[in-house]
VEXKOLPA-486226 format. One line per 8 residues: number of its first residue (from 1); their letters; for each residue x negated, y negated, z of C-alpha. Coordinates in steps of 0.001 Angstrom, whole numbers, plus 500000, padded with zeros to 6 digits. Example, Ala and Ser with C-alpha at 12.3 -4.5 7.8 and 13.67 -1.06 7.14 Angstrom:
2
1) as) 487700:504500:507800  486330:501060:507140 $
REM end
This chain:
668
1) mraraagl) 317324:089530:267154  314279:090550:269196  313879:086999:270459  317548:086950:271526  317129:090299:273341  313997:089056:275100  315823:085894:276119  318728:087932:277487 $
9) vqslsrdk) 316389:090067:279596  314595:087010:280947  317907:085346:281804  319031:088280:283954  318509:088107:287669  316032:090414:289360  318720:092733:290785  320537:093011:287464 $
17) adtlllla) 317371:093827:285531  316330:096505:288038  319800:098065:288003  319833:098196:284198  316415:099882:284265  317775:102502:286665  320792:103035:284397  318439:103595:281464 $
25) galtvlap) 316482:106170:283463  319669:107981:284484  320844:107991:280869  317660:109774:279720  318275:112398:282403  321964:112926:281608  321737:112835:277809  320084:116290:277312 $
33) haghlppw) 322998:117923:279155  325623:116583:276749  325299:119572:274428  325806:122114:277223  328666:120531:279173  332375:120384:278379  333186:117317:276243  335328:115781:278955 $
41) vsalcaat) 332391:115781:281410  330111:114016:278913  332843:111508:278042  333553:110773:281709  329852:110241:282460  329468:107927:279457  332495:105907:280557  331157:105689:284118 $
49) lawrtvit) 327742:104438:283006  329355:101925:280652  331585:100733:283505  328552:100262:285757  326723:098371:282988  329618:095935:282583  329781:095414:286354  326049:094659:286412 $
57) lrgtrlpp) 326123:092202:283518  329206:090344:284738  328230:090411:288397  331658:091662:289519  332329:093733:292616  331934:097504:292678  335171:099529:292743  336484:100307:296244 $
65) pilllpla) 336232:103847:297710  340019:104194:297560  339702:104220:293765  336567:106371:293530  337773:109128:295855  340766:110238:293706  338582:110036:290611  335931:112261:292202 $
73) maavggvf) 338530:114779:293401  340075:114923:289926  336622:115591:288438  336013:118439:290902  339394:119886:289943  338479:119629:286289  335241:121539:286892  337154:124265:288710 $
81) ltyrtvlg) 339723:124575:285923  336958:124716:283303  334683:127282:284975  337123:128881:287457  334549:128101:290146  332493:125227:291494  329465:127454:292133  326954:129007:289781 $
89) rdagvaml) 324647:127541:287177  326967:125842:284672  329529:124647:287196  326771:123447:289541  325059:121464:286798  328383:119866:285812  329004:118868:289430  325498:117395:289742 $
97) vllvafkm) 325866:115425:286499  329159:113950:287707  327618:113178:291099  324810:111144:289506  327274:109231:287342  329713:108475:290185  326908:107484:292555  326127:104615:290165 $
105) lemrarrd) 329449:103062:291219  328580:103313:294909  325153:101627:295100  325840:099161:297900  322638:099547:299923  318961:100059:299201  319257:103636:300409  321791:104377:297647 $
113) lfvviflc) 319276:103370:294992  316789:105971:296140  319524:108594:296463  320304:108096:292764  316623:108336:291822  316086:111547:293798  319273:113065:292374  317951:112297:288898 $
121) fflllttf) 314661:114009:289733  316559:117098:290855  318825:117043:287813  315767:116960:285553  314892:120512:286596  318276:121834:285477  317478:120790:281896  315203:123836:281662 $
129) fyaqgigs) 318140:126164:282274  319176:125481:278673  316045:124434:276785  312420:125177:277617  310655:123975:274484  307860:121470:274300  310345:118770:273263  312241:119247:276523 $
137) almmaasi) 308997:119019:278502  307967:115768:276779  311439:114328:277316  311227:115246:280994  307813:113563:281350  309164:110379:279728  312194:110437:282048  309955:110842:285102 $
145) allfgaql) 307815:107894:284031  310940:105773:283509  312356:106765:286910  309050:105950:288608  309101:102572:286865  312621:101941:288215  311600:103056:291701  308582:100739:291679 $
153) sfqftgaa) 310793:097847:290544  312825:098095:293741  309646:098122:295852  308384:094658:294869  309450:092060:297428  308164:089036:295529  308007:088366:291827  307903:091676:289941 $
161) pplrrrlw) 305312:092378:287218  306519:092494:283614  308578:095514:282550  305770:096877:280403  303379:096897:283338  305900:098602:285638  306519:101314:283055  302781:101772:282639 $
169) lgtrvvll) 302433:102180:286424  305074:104921:286340  303286:106595:283446  299985:106437:285323  301552:108275:288248  302534:111100:285878  299127:111149:284189  297262:111220:287504 $
177) aaplavtl) 299344:114184:288680  298958:116107:285406  295467:117622:286043  296521:118973:289437  299760:120330:287961  297896:122080:285128  295405:123596:287563  298155:124884:289843 $
185) fflfprlq) 300080:126224:286847  297201:128353:285569  295647:129457:288880  298291:129371:291609  300103:132694:292297  303736:132908:291288  306611:135334:291643  307461:137749:288864 $
193) gplwgmpg) 310289:136337:286769  311111:133601:284273  309403:130242:284641  312776:128452:284706  316086:130189:285163  318452:131915:287520  319063:135635:288045  322282:135693:286041 $
201) darsgrtg) 321015:133740:283059  320083:136819:281069  323712:137840:280728  325111:134450:279825  326102:135082:276228  322863:135256:274286  323124:136128:270621  321522:139170:269061 $
209) lsnsmapg) 322140:142703:267856  324527:144958:269729  324986:148724:269928  327865:148643:267447  328527:147298:263959  331762:146229:262303  332445:144069:259234  331427:140495:260049 $
217) nmsslals) 328864:141213:262808  325757:140534:260752  327205:137642:258747  327888:135736:261982  324264:136209:263060  323063:135005:259653  324247:131496:260508  321969:131331:263563 $
225) qdtaftvr) 318468:129908:263228  317507:130957:266762  314241:132850:267010  314621:136576:267690  310890:137266:268039  307521:136205:266672  304801:138538:265410  301032:138222:265191 $
233) fidpappq) 299512:140809:262874  296137:142139:263957  295800:144185:260761  296794:142827:257330  300559:142368:257158  302582:144587:254794  304467:142986:251890  307723:141210:252632 $
241) eqlywrgv) 309862:144062:251260  308285:146461:253800  308995:144307:256854  311803:146359:258404  312040:145847:262156  313798:148924:263517  316434:148414:266174  319613:150434:266767 $
249) vlgafdgr) 320627:153633:264948  324403:154091:264512  325969:157389:263589  329518:157633:264970  332254:156051:262810  335913:155549:263751  337006:154191:260379  335953:150598:261016 $
257) twvqvgag) 333204:150376:263666  329878:152180:263858  328418:153069:267267  325549:155156:268548  325870:158924:268537  324442:159303:272021  324235:163101:271844  320465:163320:271501 $
265) lppgatid) 318633:166368:270230  319963:169928:270649  318300:171901:273464  314787:172962:272563  314555:170692:269511  311710:168221:269052  311144:165165:266914  308958:165997:263922 $
273) vamrgrav) 307112:162848:262890  304110:162629:260578  302399:159293:259965  300854:158495:256587  298655:155695:255353  297041:152917:257361  298252:151803:260736  299480:148239:261239 $
281) rhqvtlep) 298677:146777:264638  300791:143814:265640  301833:141871:268707  305495:140988:269263  306774:138157:271462  310433:138959:272052  312882:136274:273133  315266:137028:276044 $
289) tgrhwlfv) 318379:138893:274901  319905:140407:278030  319761:143786:276228  317387:146752:276238  316306:146820:272585  312674:146449:271567  311783:145683:267962  308666:146863:266151 $
297) ldlpaglp) 307726:147454:262559  309274:150648:261216  308007:153278:262198  306336:153003:265649  303476:155377:266375  304096:155253:270129  305581:153374:273031  304525:149782:273713 $
305) rldgnpaa) 303215:149081:277177  305447:146725:279170  304468:145307:282558  307017:146364:285164  309579:147475:282575  308649:150844:281029  309679:151580:277450  311378:154726:276148 $
313) mspeielt) 312094:156223:272720  315328:157938:271676  315526:160929:269309  316486:158437:266562  313224:156496:267183  314925:153612:268946  312711:151725:271367  314307:150472:274573 $
321) aaapieqr) 313156:148951:277848  314292:150333:281197  315711:146966:282271  317403:144284:280150  315069:141748:278558  315733:138780:280830  312630:136768:280013  310290:136272:277090 $
329) mrydavsh) 308233:139438:276676  305063:140151:274746  303844:143630:273826  301444:145329:271415  302641:147897:268899  301167:150194:266255  303305:151232:263277  302971:153160:260028 $
337) pgyslqag) 305070:151919:257067  304452:155360:255520  305846:158281:257524  307843:161518:257433  310610:161916:260012  312098:165386:260614  310892:166617:257212  311860:170221:257743 $
345) velpgael) 313985:172579:255691  316930:172174:258042  318152:169250:260126  319044:170099:263745  322467:168705:264606  323235:167832:260985  326974:167845:261691  326517:164613:263696 $
353) wlalpdgf) 325306:162816:260561  328037:164238:258310  331089:163529:260487  333829:161248:259140  337140:160356:260805  340375:161801:259458  343025:159488:258055  340677:156680:257018 $
361) npraladg) 339353:155603:253613  340836:158477:251544  339693:157059:248222  336066:156778:249342  336175:160327:250695  337475:161630:247396  334885:159611:245482  332116:161003:247680 $
369) aalrrlgd) 333372:164561:247278  333209:164107:243490  329532:163227:243819  328827:166752:245040  329154:167933:241438  325895:166140:240631  324022:168750:242658  320726:166954:243364 $
377) pirrintv) 321075:164649:246405  318710:162154:244744  321155:161823:241833  324032:161230:244263  322064:158455:246001  321015:156783:242756  324562:156964:241362  325928:154908:244271 $
385) lrrfhdea) 323050:152419:244148  323498:152023:240391  327181:151307:240935  326333:148532:243412  323818:147079:240952  325770:147332:237689  329344:146669:238727  330854:143371:239897 $
393) ysytlepp) 329721:143483:243531  328607:140264:245201  326561:139382:248270  328199:136723:250431  328309:135348:253959  332091:134880:253739  333561:138254:252739  337350:138705:252729 $
401) llgrhsvd) 338971:140241:255772  339402:144001:255672  342217:146119:257076  342585:149713:258279  340801:151322:255322  337876:148906:255412  335519:150927:253196  338168:151558:250530 $
409) eflyqtra) 339180:147918:250464  335566:146817:250115  334577:149365:247428  337615:149100:245184  339275:145725:245891  337219:142862:247357  333742:144023:246238  332226:141136:248207 $
417) gfcehyas) 330330:141672:251414  327249:141265:253536  324611:143861:254417  326831:145688:256930  329509:146229:254254  327060:147832:251835  325313:149940:254479  328612:151191:255913 $
425) afvvlmra) 330135:152035:252535  326940:153750:251353  326714:155984:254436  330409:156952:254147  329941:157910:250485  326793:159896:251302  328453:161823:254098  331442:162557:251892 $
433) agvparvv) 328969:163791:249262  327367:166174:251774  324197:164134:252419  323403:163449:256104  323223:159689:256541  323286:157024:259249  323195:153237:259663  320166:151434:261075 $
441) tgyqggea) 320400:147847:262303  317518:145540:263033  315799:142709:261217  314251:142460:257785  311559:140049:256655  310550:136908:258503  308850:133602:257736  305058:133423:257914 $
449) npvdgylt) 303616:130192:259253  300364:129346:257425  299268:127040:260253  298923:129601:263062  299454:132854:261147  302500:133943:263155  305574:135495:261560  308881:134147:262889 $
457) vrqsdaha) 311864:136500:262719  315144:134677:263299  318638:135879:264058  319494:135052:260452  317122:137880:259457  319414:140461:261103  319998:143276:258666  321615:146679:258273 $
465) waevwlag) 320348:149468:256051  320824:153207:255712  318826:156389:256239  319536:159629:254376  318093:163045:255127  316682:165260:252381  315351:168761:252922  311568:168778:252928 $
473) rgwlrvdp) 311346:164986:252912  313165:164071:256117  314869:160771:256817  314357:158211:254060  315157:154528:254234  317665:153350:251608  318691:149692:251529  321921:149311:249516 $
481) taavaper) 321679:145514:249835  318537:145592:247676  320609:147025:244812  322992:144036:244941  320704:141199:246075  317053:142262:245718  315895:138725:246578  317277:139227:250103 $
489) vrrglasa) 314609:141851:250737  311799:140271:248742  312118:136647:249773  314700:136393:252544  318309:135355:253037  317945:131814:251662  316825:133182:248289  319749:135592:248068 $
497) lpganpfg) 322253:132859:249023  320947:129653:247399  324225:127844:247910  324515:128624:251626  321444:127170:253261  322057:127432:257014  320659:123918:257534  322560:122393:254651 $
505) iggfgfdd) 319390:120583:253526  318068:122894:250865  317557:120101:248375  315212:117974:250474  311986:119918:250181  312427:122387:253049  312547:125392:250715  309308:124470:248944 $
513) tgsllsql) 306497:125826:251111  304054:123356:249573  306124:120246:250211  305288:117678:252856  308475:118445:254801  307699:122163:254853  304156:121512:256046  305534:119314:258802 $
521) rfrvgaln) 308033:122022:259747  305257:124631:259857  303106:122448:262106  305977:121765:264483  306763:125484:264502  303140:126314:265301  303184:123788:268141  306362:125280:269591 $
529) ngwnqwvl) 304997:128795:269227  301805:127815:271040  303932:126368:273841  305905:129626:274037  302765:131785:274036  300660:129866:276564  303215:128181:278822  306592:129912:278791 $
537) nytperrh) 305016:133369:278479  302379:132779:281159  303154:135744:283405  301475:136742:286693  299571:139402:284740  298177:136773:282384  297241:134568:285352  295337:137501:286823 $
545) gviesiks) 293601:138002:283476  292594:134322:283315  291097:134474:286803  289260:137702:286003  287877:136204:282795  286646:133185:284763  284981:135480:287299  283303:137640:284664 $
553) galnlrtf) 282336:134794:282336  279359:132485:282425  281435:129811:284123  282298:131715:287300  284200:130344:290251  281057:129202:292066  279853:127290:289035  283314:125799:288620 $
561) aalaaval) 283392:124726:292291  279913:123206:292010  280850:121229:288913  284057:120054:290613  282032:118913:293663  279552:117019:291466  282413:115358:289589  284013:114353:292906 $
569) lvwlahar) 280757:112832:294184  280287:110880:290961  283828:109546:291215  283361:108558:294874  280117:106754:294067  281799:104901:291217  284718:103945:293467  282340:102717:296158 $
577) rarrrgdp) 280440:100532:293691  283751:099188:292428  284785:098315:295982  281483:096595:296606  281755:094714:293373  285363:093846:294165  287683:091403:292467  285905:088059:291723 $
585) vdalylal) 289082:086199:292651  289113:087896:296072  285440:087044:296499  286176:083336:295923  289088:083515:298387  286821:084982:301068  284264:082252:300379  286932:079565:300914 $
593) clqlgrmg) 288085:081218:304152  284483:081255:305443  284067:077569:304648  287311:076672:306425  286337:078834:309396  283073:076946:309802  285134:073719:309972  287378:075036:312756 $
601) largadeg) 290241:076192:310542  289749:079975:310588  292505:082078:308977  294556:084161:311378  294534:087954:311029  298248:087972:310168  298145:084800:308095  298658:085095:304333 $
609) pnayrarl) 297570:082510:301752  300996:080821:301691  301138:080459:305482  297483:079324:305506  298236:076643:302904  301284:075438:304856  299199:075087:308040  296543:073033:306241 $
617) atlaqlgt) 299198:070743:304726  300914:070284:308104  297642:069347:309824  296911:066821:307051  300347:065229:307473  299902:064991:311260  296437:063440:310811  294762:066123:312944 $
625) splaapqt) 292954:067914:310134  289136:067844:310137  289251:067845:306334  289119:064837:304092  292066:064255:301766  290231:065569:298615  289176:068690:300541  292740:069365:301705 $
633) qaateflr) 294044:068880:298175  291434:071252:296711  291998:073896:299405  295807:073875:299177  295719:074054:295365  293222:076926:295598  295522:078843:297977  298567:078212:295774 $
641) lysayryg) 296841:079616:292688  295479:082589:294623  298918:083436:296058  300491:083335:292590  297704:085582:291279  297949:088102:294095  301720:088396:294498  303155:087374:291147 $
649) prpsaagl) 302714:088441:287529  298922:088631:287359  297354:086474:284596  293921:086960:283114  291295:086703:285862  288683:085156:283585  290317:081708:283306  291456:081730:286926 $
657) vatltnll) 287932:082403:288209  286680:079268:286497  289515:077162:287943  289031:078492:291491  285261:078051:291284  285789:074411:290338  288211:073881:293255  285799:075556:295670 $
665) tkfr) 283021:073253:294468  285253:070232:295034  286066:071466:298529  282427:071837:299415 $
REM end
């Protein structure tokens, strides 16, 4: 099969082979966009490239403009109907993708070839609008090398080098530019903002927590393996069951949906917080969300410091940024897993945390009112948790749909739900029982990577729990989900739902942290996290810190400049010696030209080896050559071999040097 493929490539003409190489380069540029474009755009581009491939292989004529123009106009109309505009990021990328594909059917001149190549270079940048991982960067570098190889193929006027050598030349161009690019990346000033993106990208439908909660919100997030944030613990990390990442506090309930209270503290009231136990210092790298929420380990001891985007804290200990999180953000935080929050005798504004809507969930309200007879609030709390644990309640990602009386239907009919169902029902029962309560949403747990020590918290770790207020003890965290599925809190979602692995590959070693596949996954995750930390999160502030560290360190800027100058001088000296040494084949060619010049046959300044050989042969045929027949034969054969070496696929110089030396000896 490989021999047949090699024979097919060799049988193609030069133009066909170069065009197929360009098509391959364009395909590597267009392929990453397939997952972000409408299916009809991807299908149309695939059909167009296949059409151009058939035209190239068969050698048929390109389609006339009268056929391409209606097709292009129809594609523009399709983009407008899909996006309701032809401007903006997504519509613009779709138009550019179609332009590259259609231009393949219009390559009638040499200029058109370079237009396609430059369009592909431009389209490469748009890949980072959707994916900025290290895989995308490596794919882009490979595409650039392939495009350079295609561009070089069109530059050769004579016989082109083998495909492998042309691709290596394109790769060398990328490798030679890499040191300068890395230097400019780390040291050159840049504007504040994301490395790749557009101003409106932050609001383009990112997933994450919202400021409301209704049945089904959390279960939809549980299917997403996107990273919410990563954490590096400076102090020893708490146990898994204590990893509660506080987000949004919800207290207003309309019978189905929980939202924020928004009333704040009464006038003159303050937040009474007392921290207990050891502090846990950690560093959070938050992915862009387009929202204001900041996540830290419950409970934060203060505000994190954000560059250019100050943080604030609500009376419910919610951390927010002044502006939406539009780019990856890293901040340091200090938290205390042990704390007392508003642990007074009375709770200011308690009516906010006891309010329930009229006309909803009458059975739950009556059940909660009956709990008042137990007297002690602790007994009321434990009674509800015991019910969740002992009775036939189940934890599932696919709970039944609920109607108007959502809490009643869940508690007494379906008895199947996700964390938001249990948190909502528990808070309703507590309020009906006279215990102030509220819902807290955020994330719970995370996966520790043993390779780099980072903890990855994904969207599937989104969680909802409850807080109840007790006189003298303040707000206490109560997680009703732990009463139904304790493994969810201790080991994560996959342990609580063994039959619903989000990847669908739970039986292939990914769940076993000691397996080869898990180790590979951890190493790839560490590599991606390093890319996020040092490349995607390289802000102007970090650039300033790098420069300051260089200035203050042993290797200051003067030392760096001196070393760079020494390295440049060494390279120039090496290049000069290489030039002096030269190519041995060229040295033999110059020796032949000197010999011929001494005999009155000097080579003209504009005369190449082929023209020189033709002149010697013509003079020999006319009988006017000062050379003897063996000399003419040796000289013309020498020039033929040298021309093939210089302008054709270059063979090994070692054997050729011996042959040319022998011919030069015969000439002399």
